[in-house]
C-alpha angles and dihedrals in degrees: 000000000000119000124203116210130210125188124204133180108226103178144358136203120205137193136185105244099173140353093271096035106063127159091020112176110248100164134029131191119199147161132221114202123196121199123189126211091270094053097257111147139202125187131203119195117205143175125212122187125207131197123205122202106210090214094054108107097164092112138022118274110228113210112239093243090057098049121114127203088248090058091054094042089053089056092047093047090050087063101036102040110079091010110063106339091116088061091049092049093047091054090050090048091051091054092048092047090051089055092049093046107017123209108233134188113256129212112247108259092224095049117108117261093236127045116261113250114257102256111176113221111237121217108226091200092056091051096058 
């Protein structure tokens, strides 16, 4: 069964790492939701930290106010995909499978069919 995935950033933590690099993202919180063809969903919540070396000029620094969710998701995916995405997807698949075929609590096969009457135990020592 095909599963469609949706990523969402749920929270960010920022830190000033230099005078010209303020509000740099140092921690992200995100969810990845999988939905099967019948609408059953599973959700994985993750957290991905980032470190920023203030002397690193290998890529452009995007000011916090100019960031888009897609920018941040690209950073998250660069860590998750190819690293532990199989684990994320398997947890989502387990949740979907449990909705398709739920796990339910079973009555103990040796338990009586009817509830036992509530008979309070008397303490013979207390009654003397």
